[in-house]
Structure formats: structure tokens, C-alpha cells
C-alpha positions as CSV (number, residue, x, y, z in Angstrom):
1,M,-32.1,74.6,-43.8
2,T,-28.4,74.5,-44.7
3,T,-25.7,74.5,-42.0
4,N,-24.7,78.1,-42.6
5,R,-28.3,79.3,-42.5
6,K,-28.8,77.3,-39.2
7,Q,-25.8,78.9,-37.7
8,K,-26.9,82.4,-38.7
9,Y,-30.4,81.7,-37.3
10,Y,-29.0,80.6,-33.9
11,Q,-26.5,83.5,-33.9
12,D,-29.2,86.1,-34.6
13,R,-31.4,84.6,-31.9
14,F,-28.6,84.6,-29.4
15,D,-27.7,88.3,-30.2
16,E,-31.3,89.4,-29.8
17,K,-31.7,87.8,-26.4
18,Y,-28.2,88.9,-25.2
19,K,-28.8,92.5,-26.1
20,V,-32.1,92.7,-24.3
21,I,-30.6,91.1,-21.1
22,K,-27.5,93.4,-21.2
23,T,-29.7,96.5,-21.6
24,S,-31.9,95.4,-18.7
25,L,-28.9,94.9,-16.4
26,E,-27.3,98.2,-17.4
27,F,-30.4,100.0,-16.3
28,D,-30.6,97.9,-13.1
29,H,-33.8,96.2,-14.1
30,P,-34.5,92.7,-12.6
31,L,-34.3,89.8,-15.1
32,T,-37.5,88.0,-16.0
33,T,-37.9,84.3,-15.4
34,T,-37.5,83.7,-19.2
35,Q,-34.2,85.6,-19.2
36,K,-32.9,83.6,-16.2
37,Q,-33.9,80.4,-17.9
38,W,-32.0,81.5,-21.1
39,L,-28.8,82.1,-19.0
40,R,-29.3,78.6,-17.5
41,L,-29.5,77.1,-21.0
42,Q,-26.2,78.9,-21.9
43,R,-24.6,77.4,-18.8
44,L,-25.8,73.9,-19.7
45,S,-24.7,74.3,-23.3
46,H,-21.3,75.3,-22.1
47,Q,-21.1,72.3,-19.8
48,K,-22.2,69.8,-22.5
49,E,-20.0,71.3,-25.2
50,G,-22.3,70.3,-28.1
51,G,-25.9,70.0,-29.0
52,I,-28.1,71.7,-31.6
53,D,-27.1,75.2,-30.5
54,P,-23.6,74.8,-29.2
55,I,-21.7,77.4,-27.3
56,T,-19.1,79.2,-29.4
57,P,-16.1,81.4,-28.6
58,Y,-18.1,84.4,-29.7
59,K,-21.0,83.6,-27.4
60,I,-18.6,83.0,-24.5
61,E,-16.9,86.4,-25.1
62,K,-20.3,88.1,-25.1
63,L,-21.6,86.3,-22.0
64,D,-18.4,87.2,-20.2
65,E,-19.3,90.8,-20.7
66,L,-22.4,90.2,-18.5
67,I,-20.4,89.0,-15.5
68,P,-19.8,92.5,-13.9
69,L,-23.5,93.3,-14.5
70,L,-24.8,90.0,-13.1
71,G,-22.4,90.0,-10.1
72,Y,-21.5,86.3,-10.7
73,D,-20.1,84.1,-13.4
74,W,-22.8,82.8,-15.8
75,R,-20.9,79.5,-16.0
76,S,-21.9,78.6,-12.4
77,F,-25.1,78.8,-10.4
78,K,-25.7,82.0,-8.5
79,K,-24.9,81.4,-4.9
80,S,-27.5,82.4,-2.3
81,N,-26.3,83.9,0.9
82,G,-29.4,83.0,2.9
83,K,-32.7,81.2,3.0
84,K,-35.7,82.1,0.9
85,L,-37.1,85.4,2.1
86,P,-40.3,85.0,4.2
87,S,-43.7,86.4,3.2
88,F,-44.6,90.0,4.2
89,K,-46.7,89.1,7.3
90,K,-44.1,86.5,8.5
91,G,-41.2,88.9,8.0
92,I,-42.9,91.6,10.1
93,E,-43.7,89.1,12.8
94,E,-40.2,87.7,12.9
95,I,-38.6,91.1,13.3
96,K,-41.0,92.1,16.1
97,L,-40.4,88.8,17.9
98,T,-36.6,89.3,17.7
99,I,-36.8,92.8,19.1
100,F,-39.2,91.8,21.9
101,N,-36.6,89.2,22.9
102,N,-34.0,92.0,23.3
103,S,-32.1,90.9,20.2
104,A,-31.1,92.7,17.1
105,P,-32.4,91.6,13.6
106,D,-30.0,89.1,12.0
107,S,-28.6,89.4,8.5
108,N,-31.6,87.5,6.9
109,Q,-34.1,89.9,8.5
110,F,-32.1,92.9,7.5
111,E,-32.0,91.5,3.9
112,W,-35.8,91.1,4.1
113,L,-36.1,94.8,5.0
114,K,-33.7,95.7,2.3
115,S,-35.8,93.8,-0.3
116,K,-38.8,95.8,0.7
117,K,-36.9,99.1,0.1
118,R,-35.6,97.7,-3.2
119,I,-39.0,96.8,-4.6
120,F,-40.5,100.1,-3.3
121,K,-37.7,102.0,-5.0
122,R,-38.4,100.3,-8.3
123,S,-42.2,100.7,-8.0
124,P,-43.8,102.5,-5.0
125,K,-47.2,100.9,-5.9
126,S,-45.7,97.4,-5.3
127,L,-46.2,98.0,-1.5
128,S,-49.7,98.8,-0.4
129,I,-50.4,101.8,2.0
130,Q,-51.1,99.2,4.8
131,Q,-47.8,97.4,4.2
132,Q,-45.9,100.7,4.2
133,R,-47.5,101.6,7.5
134,Q,-46.6,98.3,9.0
135,L,-43.0,98.9,8.0
136,D,-43.1,102.4,9.3
137,D,-44.3,101.0,12.7
138,L,-41.0,99.2,13.0
139,T,-39.0,102.5,13.0
140,E,-39.3,103.1,16.8
141,L,-38.5,99.4,17.5
142,L,-35.5,99.3,15.1
143,G,-34.1,102.7,15.8
144,F,-34.0,103.5,12.1
145,S,-36.5,103.6,9.2
146,W,-36.6,101.1,6.4
147,R,-37.0,104.0,4.0
148,D,-33.5,105.2,4.9
149,I,-31.8,101.9,3.9
150,I,-29.4,102.6,1.1
151,I,-29.7,100.4,-1.9
152,K,-26.5,100.3,-3.9
153,K,-26.9,99.7,-7.6
154,G,-25.3,96.7,-9.1
155,N,-22.0,97.2,-10.8
156,S,-22.7,98.6,-14.3
157,I,-20.6,98.0,-17.4
158,F,-19.7,101.8,-17.3
159,N,-18.3,101.5,-13.8
160,Y,-16.6,98.2,-14.7
161,Y,-14.5,99.9,-17.4
162,Y,-14.1,103.1,-15.5
163,Y,-12.5,101.4,-12.5
164,N,-10.4,99.2,-14.7
165,I,-8.9,102.2,-16.4
166,K,-8.5,104.3,-13.3
167,N,-6.8,101.4,-11.4
168,A,-4.4,101.0,-14.3
169,I,-3.6,104.7,-14.3
170,L,-3.0,104.7,-10.5
171,K,-0.7,101.6,-10.7
172,G,1.1,103.0,-13.7
173,E,0.1,100.0,-15.9
174,D,-0.9,99.9,-19.6
175,I,-4.6,100.1,-20.4
176,S,-5.9,96.9,-22.1
177,D,-7.1,96.9,-25.7
178,S,-10.7,96.3,-24.6
179,D,-10.5,99.3,-22.2
180,K,-9.1,101.4,-25.1
181,D,-12.0,100.4,-27.3
182,W,-14.4,101.4,-24.6
183,L,-12.7,104.8,-24.3
184,I,-13.2,105.3,-28.0
185,S,-16.9,104.6,-27.7
186,Q,-17.2,107.0,-24.7
187,G,-15.4,109.7,-26.7
188,G,-18.3,109.5,-29.1
189,R,-20.8,109.9,-26.3
190,Y,-18.9,112.8,-24.8
191,A,-18.7,114.6,-28.1
192,A,-22.5,114.2,-28.6
193,Q,-23.6,115.3,-25.1
194,E,-25.6,118.1,-26.6
195,Y,-27.8,115.6,-28.4
196,I,-28.0,112.6,-26.1
197,S,-28.8,112.1,-22.4
198,I,-25.7,111.2,-20.3
199,P,-26.2,110.6,-16.5
200,E,-24.5,113.4,-14.6
201,H,-22.2,111.0,-12.6
202,Q,-21.1,109.3,-15.8
203,L,-20.3,112.7,-17.4
204,E,-18.2,113.6,-14.3
205,R,-16.2,110.4,-14.6
206,L,-15.7,110.9,-18.3
207,E,-14.4,114.4,-17.6
208,E,-12.0,112.9,-15.0
209,L,-10.6,110.3,-17.5
210,K,-10.3,113.0,-20.1
211,E,-8.1,115.1,-17.8
212,L,-6.1,112.1,-16.5
213,L,-5.3,110.7,-20.0
214,N,-5.3,114.1,-21.8
215,L,-7.8,112.8,-24.3
216,P,-8.7,114.9,-27.3
217,W,-12.4,114.8,-26.6
218,E,-14.4,117.8,-27.7
219,V,-18.1,118.5,-27.9
220,S,-19.0,118.3,-31.6
221,N,-22.0,118.7,-33.9
222,T,-20.4,117.2,-37.0
223,N,-21.8,114.2,-38.9
224,Q,-18.7,112.2,-38.1
225,N,-20.0,111.5,-34.7
226,P,-21.9,108.2,-34.5
227,Y,-24.5,109.8,-32.2
228,T,-25.1,112.9,-34.2
229,N,-24.9,111.6,-37.8
230,K,-27.8,111.6,-40.3
231,E,-28.7,108.0,-39.5
232,Y,-29.0,108.7,-35.8
233,Q,-31.1,111.8,-36.4
234,S,-33.4,110.0,-39.0
235,T,-34.4,107.4,-36.4
236,A,-36.7,109.8,-34.6
237,Q,-38.2,111.0,-37.8
238,W,-38.8,107.4,-39.0
239,F,-40.6,106.5,-35.8
240,K,-42.7,109.7,-36.0
241,E,-43.8,108.8,-39.6
242,M,-44.4,105.1,-38.8
243,A,-46.2,105.6,-35.4
244,L,-49.6,104.9,-36.9
245,F,-48.4,101.5,-38.2
246,L,-46.5,100.3,-35.1
247,N,-47.5,99.0,-31.7
248,I,-45.2,101.4,-29.7
249,T,-46.2,99.9,-26.4
250,Q,-45.3,96.4,-27.5
251,I,-41.9,97.6,-28.7
252,E,-41.2,99.2,-25.4
253,R,-42.2,96.1,-23.5
254,K,-40.2,93.8,-25.8
255,Y,-37.0,95.7,-25.1
256,N,-37.8,96.5,-21.4
257,M,-37.9,100.3,-22.2
258,P,-39.4,102.8,-19.8
259,K,-43.1,103.5,-20.7
260,G,-43.5,106.5,-23.0
261,L,-39.8,106.6,-24.0
262,I,-40.4,106.3,-27.8
263,Q,-43.0,109.1,-27.7
264,K,-40.6,111.4,-25.8
265,F,-37.9,110.6,-28.3
266,C,-39.7,111.0,-31.6
267,K,-42.6,113.4,-30.8
268,Y,-41.0,115.8,-28.3
269,N,-37.3,115.4,-29.4
270,T,-36.4,114.7,-25.7
271,P,-32.8,113.4,-25.4
272,I,-32.7,109.8,-24.2
273,D,-29.8,107.5,-23.2
274,H,-27.8,106.5,-26.3
275,R,-28.3,102.8,-25.5
276,W,-32.0,103.1,-26.2
277,V,-31.3,105.0,-29.5
278,L,-29.1,102.1,-30.6
279,V,-31.9,99.6,-29.8
280,L,-34.4,101.7,-31.8
281,E,-32.0,101.9,-34.7
282,E,-31.6,98.2,-34.7
283,F,-35.4,97.7,-34.6
284,R,-35.8,100.1,-37.6
285,K,-33.2,98.2,-39.6
286,K,-34.7,94.8,-39.0
287,F,-38.2,96.2,-39.8
288,C,-37.0,97.6,-43.1
289,E,-35.4,94.3,-44.1
290,F,-38.8,92.7,-44.5
């Protein structure tokens, strides 16, 4: 394999893993052990500055885009603010013991309760009925229910750019080039809102930026919009025609998509988030290259 082919191979492999991780973080999905290991390898590669698959300025730029999503710098180890969370049985016992000793739960115990609310929010079946009842039994002792604990979503890439731009406006500063590029991409989303699914809170913030900056964004159905052009519209038709020859479930798992998303998109023409459409377009292009 020539040097250029090797570089392309490692570049394509990096891009594939990077996009899957970025998509997972944007949708507030937990990273898998394999994905965490991949980030660790990038950190080690950056520290060694060499090797078979060296870190490049391009990779550093892409990895830096993950920082607001991760909540920490990929170059360093994620800092832990407490000990390893105890098992379910031990966690219940420790909280009860603390309250019976006329004390309030400490930060680690509250974090344990918060972790139960977090995993329950992601998947209600992750906690058995018995475990839910044991947590509910703590309500009278604690004075509040674990079900009422608010779980704040991690900072998303959308919020990252939104607050960057809004802070610049409030301070009377110039908007950076990267923020301008993001605004251009959001203009495409805004114009295609009749065809794609945009979360309500994001749409409200796009409206706000549109008014503040007097942006010429209009809802459009022309083929000039990247989200309503022929290529975009043909993706659903392609998956519909190829459904018998594809393992749809495997594709959804590979890209950490919600179960049934592809069927909703291609069979029922249900609008889905534009990020998933871009992922499906990329898969289609790679498939057609063979």
C-alpha cells in the first residue's frame, strides 16, 4: 500500500469513527466503551506525536469540535469529581443510614440518585419495578422524589454556537468566521423546516438570531436548498427500493440511530432530524461506490 493510499485509509477510518461519536454526543447518547477507547488512542497519539497513524492538524481541528459536547478536553483525562458510584443496594443503604443519623445526603449520594434518574430517563426498563419502589420509598425520608430531579442535557454543538454568537452580539463584538459558517448551515435548516424535523427550542433560537442579525432567511421549497434538493429527496426513495437487500436494523445500530428511524423516514415519509438524513446519504454514497 503506497503512502498516499495509507493516509487516505487512516483518514477515512478517522472520519467514520469521528462522525458516529459526534452524532451520539449531539443526541445526548452515552459513548460506548469502544468509542471511549478510540478517544484515548487519539490522546495518546497526540502525546507521542508520531506512530503509524499520527495525529494531524485536520484531526486536531475535528477533535476540538467535540470539546463542548464532551464537556472536557480530549487531550487530557476526564476528571472525576467523586468516587465510583456504589451498587444499587449499597446506594439505598447508605442514603437511609445518613438520614437515620440526622444528616443530609452528601454530594456523592445525590450524584448516585441523579444517576438513577438519568438512566431511567434514557430507558425506563433499565430500573426494575422493585428498584423504582425502593427509590420511591426514599421520598418521605428525603423530602423530595428522585423522579423530580432535573437532568440537564450536556452542552450541544447547537447551543455552543448559539451562545457564542449571542454573547458576541451583546458585547458588540464581531462574529468569528466559524460562527458565520455555522449560521449559513442553519439558514439552510431554517429554510427547509417544512421538510425536516427541527426541535422546537432550536427553531425558537434560530428565530431569535434571525431577528437580532436581520438575516435574510426564508422558508423555501426550491432545489437550491441542501435539505430539499433532489439528492436529499432521493435518499428516502433509494432506501425504500433497497430495503429488501439491506439489514436496516444493523445500519441503525452502527450509527446509533433510534430504532425504526429508517422505516419512518423511507416508508412513512416522516420528517427526521437533518443530521440523520446526512448520515443516511453518506451510507448510500459509500454503498454505491462498491
